[in-house]
N, C-alpha and C positions, 0 to 999 in steps of 0.2 A: 676366551677372554679376549678380550679387545683391548689392547694397550692405548693409552693417552699420548698422543704425538703431537705436539705444536708446531706451527710451521716456522720456517724461518727466521721472516720478521719479527714474529712474537716472541720467537724466542732470543732475538739480540736485544729486544726491547726490556724484557723480564730480566735477563742477564745483567743489564745496563743498571735498569733500576735497582735490584738484589744488590751489585757492586757499592752503588751510591750510599743505600739507606744501610749495608754493614758498616762500609766507612763511617758513616757519620755516626751510627751506635757505639762503634770503636772509638773513637775520638770523643765522643760524648761522657763515655764509661772510662775510659783513660783518663780524663782529666777531673773526675770527680773522684776517683778511687786512686789508690797507689799501687798500681801494677808493675811488676817488673818485664823488662823485655822479653824473657822467657816466656810470662804467661800471653804477652799481646802477640809473639808469635803463633804460639799454639791456639789461640783464638782467632787469628788470621787462618790459619792452615785449615781450621775445623771449618769456616766460612766456605773456604774453597773446597772442600770434599765433598760437602753438599751440593755444589755446581757440578763438580766433576761427575759425581755418582747420578745425577739427572740428566747429564749428556751421555753417559755409559749404558743406562738404561734406554736411551733414545726415548727419552721425554721432552728434553730439550734438543732443538736441531739447530744450533747457531749455524749461520752464513757469514757471521763479524761483520755484516754489513757490507758484504761483497767485497772487500780488502784483499783476498787471496784468491781471487777468481782470475784464470789463466785464460784468456779468450785466444782459441787457436785458429787459425785459418783465416 
């Protein structure tokens, strides 16, 4: 069984789009309904857990746009 692995740049772009869309969704939903801060935090944690699970399963392989690369030598 072959796993799906997405390269680093595509993973960075997918994660960026996911974060922007989920933030937009949360702001839109929370402005139209009455949600408590606790519900908002739980919703945010659920969205983060989805990305975390995809990274742990090695489906997404973020490079963080090269921000943490240390060049030696």
